[in-house]
C-alpha positions in Angstrom: 187.9 2.9 -42.0 184.3 3.7 -40.0 184.0 4.1 -36.7 180.7 3.5 -34.9 179.7 4.1 -31.4 177.6 1.4 -30.3 176.8 2.7 -27.1 174.9 5.5 -28.4 174.4 4.4 -31.8 175.9 6.9 -33.7 178.9 7.2 -36.6 181.9 8.8 -34.8 184.2 8.9 -37.9 183.4 7.7 -41.9 187.0 8.0 -43.2 189.5 7.3 -40.2 193.0 7.3 -41.6 195.1 3.9 -40.4 198.7 4.4 -39.4 200.5 1.3 -39.9 204.4 2.3 -40.1 206.3 4.3 -37.3 206.5 7.3 -39.8 202.8 7.5 -39.9 202.4 6.6 -36.2 205.0 9.2 -35.5 203.7 12.3 -37.9 200.0 11.3 -37.0 197.9 14.4 -37.8 200.6 17.0 -38.3 200.3 16.5 -42.1 196.6 17.4 -42.1 195.4 21.1 -42.3 192.0 20.3 -41.1 191.0 17.9 -38.2 190.9 14.0 -39.3 190.2 11.0 -37.6 193.2 8.5 -37.2 193.4 4.9 -35.7 196.7 3.1 -34.8 197.8 0.5 -32.5 200.8 0.7 -30.1 203.5 -2.3 -29.8 204.4 -1.9 -26.1 205.4 -5.7 -25.2 205.2 -7.1 -28.5 207.9 -8.5 -30.5 209.0 -6.1 -33.5 210.2 -9.2 -35.6 207.6 -10.6 -37.5 206.5 -14.2 -36.4 207.5 -15.9 -39.7 211.2 -14.4 -39.2 211.8 -16.1 -36.0 214.0 -18.6 -37.4 215.7 -16.8 -40.1 219.0 -15.2 -39.8 217.2 -11.9 -40.1 214.8 -12.5 -37.3 217.6 -14.0 -35.0 219.8 -10.3 -35.7 216.6 -8.5 -34.8 216.2 -10.2 -31.5 219.5 -9.5 -30.7 219.3 -5.7 -31.5 216.0 -5.8 -30.0 217.8 -7.0 -26.7 220.8 -4.3 -26.9 218.2 -1.7 -27.6 215.7 -2.6 -25.4 215.5 0.2 -22.8 215.1 2.9 -25.8 212.8 0.8 -28.2 210.3 -0.4 -25.3 210.4 2.6 -23.2 206.9 2.6 -21.7 206.2 6.4 -22.1 207.6 5.8 -26.0 204.7 3.5 -26.9 202.1 4.3 -24.7 201.5 8.1 -25.6 200.7 10.7 -28.1 201.8 14.2 -28.9 200.5 17.1 -30.3 203.6 19.1 -31.6 203.2 20.5 -35.0 199.4 20.4 -35.0 197.2 23.1 -35.7 194.1 22.2 -34.1 193.1 20.4 -30.7 191.9 16.7 -30.7 190.1 14.1 -28.9 192.5 10.7 -28.3 190.6 7.7 -27.2 192.4 4.6 -25.8 190.4 1.4 -26.5 191.0 -2.0 -25.0 190.8 -5.3 -27.5 187.0 -5.4 -26.9 186.7 -1.6 -28.4 185.7 -0.3 -24.9 186.8 3.2 -24.5 189.4 3.0 -21.5 190.9 6.3 -21.4 190.0 9.7 -22.9 191.7 13.1 -23.6 189.1 15.5 -24.7 190.0 18.9 -26.4 194.0 18.2 -26.3 195.4 21.2 -27.3 198.6 21.5 -29.6 202.3 21.1 -27.8 200.7 18.7 -25.3 201.5 15.0 -24.4 198.9 12.2 -23.4 200.0 9.1 -21.8 198.0 6.0 -20.9 198.5 2.7 -19.3 200.7 0.0 -21.7 197.7 -2.4 -21.0 195.6 -0.9 -24.0 197.2 -0.6 -27.5 194.2 0.8 -29.6 194.1 4.3 -30.2 192.0 6.8 -31.9 192.4 10.3 -32.9 189.7 12.4 -33.5 188.6 15.8 -34.3 187.7 17.6 -30.9 184.1 17.8 -29.7 183.5 13.8 -30.3 180.8 12.9 -27.9 182.7 9.8 -26.7 182.8 9.1 -22.9 184.9 6.6 -21.1 183.1 3.2 -21.0 181.2 3.3 -24.7 181.9 0.4 -27.1 183.4 1.6 -30.5 183.3 -0.5 -33.6 185.9 -0.2 -36.1 184.9 -1.2 -39.6 
């Protein structure tokens, strides 16, 4: 995926990976030897059962399990934060709103650290340290 900063009219990343599964989101950039860009979305406040399964037995069981494990599964800090444990390099963490506006930013985040943000924002971009992004910039993901 390509990341373009519309505010500064420049490319931020050409080949950003997209993390879709829980495993990909959990390991993130730890599997890379050199800095790399990665995009993912958190699921705070979203139903983990796909909408097309709401009427099925499996979907109903999924809802029941979600209600039982709600405090663990939907704990806000669990779904609204990143860590750099296991990483070999610092990164920039960019938190975007639904329109692609940068709402939170942690620059040059070293290994073995946590960064948390408001659960209002669900789109996250992890970039190699040194990106020229500022809060308020508008990013386009293509």
